[in-house]
DOFIMAR-663830 format. One record per residue (C-alpha): residue number from 1; residue in one letter; x, y, z. Coordinates in nm, 2 decimals. Last residue first. Layout:
<recs>
REC     n   res        x        y        z
REC   NUM     A        X        Y        Z
...
</recs>
This chain:
<recs>
REC     n   res        x        y        z
REC   153     L     8.96    10.52    21.08
REC   152     Q     9.26    10.62    21.30
REC   151     V     9.45    10.39    21.53
REC   150     H     9.60    10.59    21.81
REC   149     T     9.32    10.48    22.04
REC   148     R     9.48    10.15    22.14
REC   147     S     9.79    10.32    22.28
REC   146     V     9.58    10.50    22.54
REC   145     P     9.50    10.19    22.73
REC   144     R     9.13    10.16    22.81
REC   143     N     8.88    10.27    23.07
REC   142     F     8.56    10.35    22.88
REC   141     I     8.20    10.40    23.02
REC   140     S     7.89    10.41    22.80
REC   139     Q     7.60    10.61    22.94
REC   138     Y     7.23    10.65    22.86
REC   137     R     6.97    10.92    22.92
REC   136     V     6.60    10.88    22.87
REC   135     Q     6.36    11.15    22.74
REC   134     E     5.99    11.24    22.73
REC   133     L     5.82    11.16    23.06
REC   132     N     6.13    11.18    23.28
REC   131     R     6.37    10.93    23.41
REC   130     A     6.62    11.02    23.67
REC   129     G     6.98    10.94    23.59
REC   128     I     7.14    10.66    23.39
REC   127     Q     7.03    10.40    23.15
REC   126     G     7.31    10.16    23.03
REC   125     I     7.50    10.14    22.71
REC   124     H     7.74     9.87    22.58
REC   123     M     7.88     9.93    22.23
REC   122     D     7.90     9.74    21.90
REC   121     F     8.02     9.92    21.59
REC   120     R     7.91    10.07    21.26
REC   119     G     8.06    10.37    21.08
REC   118     L     8.21    10.67    21.26
REC   117     Q     8.10    10.96    21.03
REC   116     D     7.74    10.86    20.95
REC   115     H     7.69    10.67    21.27
REC   114     E     7.55    10.32    21.33
REC   113     F     7.54    10.14    21.66
REC   112     F     7.47     9.77    21.74
REC   111     H     7.38     9.73    22.10
REC   110     I     7.54     9.57    22.41
REC   109     A     7.30     9.58    22.70
REC   108     D     7.11     9.80    22.94
REC   107     Q     6.77     9.79    22.77
REC   106     L     6.66    10.06    22.52
REC   105     S     6.39    10.32    22.54
REC   104     E     6.22    10.43    22.22
REC   103     D     5.91    10.58    22.38
REC   102     R     6.13    10.77    22.62
REC   101     R     6.31    10.94    22.33
REC   100     G     6.69    10.94    22.35
REC    99     I     6.99    11.11    22.52
REC    98     F     7.34    10.99    22.51
REC    97     I     7.63    11.04    22.76
REC    96     L     7.97    10.90    22.65
REC    95     S     8.22    10.83    22.92
REC    94     F     8.59    10.88    22.96
REC    93     K     8.90    10.71    23.10
REC    92     E     9.22    10.68    22.89
REC    91     N     9.45    10.45    23.07
REC    90     G     9.78    10.57    23.21
REC    89     F     9.74    10.40    23.54
REC    88     D     9.49    10.12    23.51
REC    87     G     9.66     9.89    23.76
REC    86     L     9.72    10.18    24.00
REC    85     L    10.07    10.31    24.05
REC    84     R    10.23    10.22    24.38
REC    83     R    10.30    10.51    24.61
REC    82     G    10.64    10.64    24.71
REC    81     P    10.60    10.96    24.50
REC    80     V    10.24    11.03    24.40
REC    79     V    10.17    11.02    24.03
REC    78     P     9.83    11.18    23.96
REC    77     S     9.56    10.98    23.78
REC    76     P     9.48    11.13    23.44
REC    75     A     9.18    11.37    23.43
REC    74     D     8.86    11.21    23.33
REC    73     L     8.72    11.29    22.99
REC    72     P     8.35    11.39    22.96
REC    71     A     8.17    11.31    22.63
REC    70     K     7.85    11.50    22.61
REC    69     L     7.49    11.48    22.46
REC    68     L     7.54    11.22    22.19
REC    67     R     7.20    11.19    22.03
REC    66     L     7.02    10.86    22.03
REC    65     E     6.79    10.72    21.75
REC    64     A     6.61    10.39    21.81
REC    63     V     6.59    10.10    21.57
REC    62     R     6.37     9.80    21.65
REC    61     G     6.51     9.46    21.54
REC    60     S     6.43     9.30    21.88
REC    59     P     6.80     9.29    21.97
REC    58     A     6.79     9.67    21.96
REC    57     H     6.96     9.86    21.67
REC    56     V     7.09    10.20    21.77
REC    55     R     7.11    10.48    21.51
REC    54     F     7.34    10.76    21.64
REC    53     P     7.25    11.12    21.59
REC    52     T     7.49    11.42    21.62
REC    51     N     7.49    11.66    21.91
REC    50     I     7.85    11.57    22.01
REC    49     Q     8.03    11.38    21.73
REC    48     A     8.37    11.53    21.79
REC    47     A     8.39    11.36    22.12
REC    46     L     8.39    11.02    21.95
REC    45     Q     8.67    11.11    21.71
REC    44     A     8.87    11.26    21.99
REC    43     Y     8.82    10.96    22.21
REC    42     S     8.97    10.74    21.93
REC    41     I     8.78    10.49    21.73
REC    40     Q     8.97    10.17    21.63
REC    39     D     8.94    10.01    21.97
REC    38     L     8.56    10.06    21.93
REC    37     S     8.58     9.79    21.67
REC    36     C     8.48     9.85    21.32
REC    35     F     8.20     9.77    21.07
REC    34     N     8.19     9.97    20.74
REC    33     D     8.31     9.68    20.52
REC    32     A     8.06     9.44    20.69
REC    31     A     7.77     9.69    20.63
REC    30     N     7.87     9.73    20.27
REC    29     A     7.87     9.35    20.22
REC    28     S     7.51     9.35    20.35
REC    27     K     7.43     9.22    20.70
REC    26     G     7.24     8.90    20.75
REC    25     S     7.49     8.75    20.99
REC    24     V     7.57     8.46    20.76
REC    23     I     7.61     8.68    20.45
REC    22     A     7.83     8.93    20.63
REC    21     P     8.04     8.66    20.80
REC    20     F     8.14     8.51    20.46
REC    19     V     8.48     8.34    20.50
REC    18     T     8.45     8.25    20.87
REC    17     M     8.08     8.16    20.86
REC    16     V     8.14     7.95    20.54
REC    15     A     8.43     7.77    20.72
REC    14     I     8.22     7.70    21.02
REC    13     A     7.95     7.55    20.81
REC    12     A     8.20     7.33    20.62
REC    11     S     8.35     7.21    20.95
REC    10     G     8.00     7.12    21.08
REC     9     H     7.92     6.93    20.75
REC     8     Y     8.25     6.73    20.77
REC     7     L     8.22     6.67    21.15
REC     6     F     7.86     6.54    21.11
REC     5     Q     7.95     6.33    20.81
REC     4     R     8.24     6.17    21.01
REC     3     R     8.01     6.11    21.31
REC     2     T     7.76     5.93    21.09
REC     1     M     7.42     6.07    21.00
</recs>
């Protein structure tokens, strides 16, 4: 294969992946339509899903079900006269705490999540707390500008 042929075929493959990401990634057209960024989901929308199930796809292809246990929101940093504001001043700071079955435990990593109300999105979770024989807890931490969360689904 010549360099010109290689570049031509490589460019064609990149174009196909750009135009048809759902086909290349193996997801259906419906899945691609329902995929969103976490930037598009507000804290209020996430917190409203407490006690609802989330389907989490592990890289191995296995699917685990997690339930959102709580969504604590940190208080905004106080303004102290004469003190410089922190770099993340004004950011929305919260975490999501999930609980799942021990026999379906997941690695600390970015996973593909599905939820009936929120759609599909990627999110990092990590195991937290003491492990018991039946359940594992996970946490996802957010520290993001508030303006990003004004976009509604």
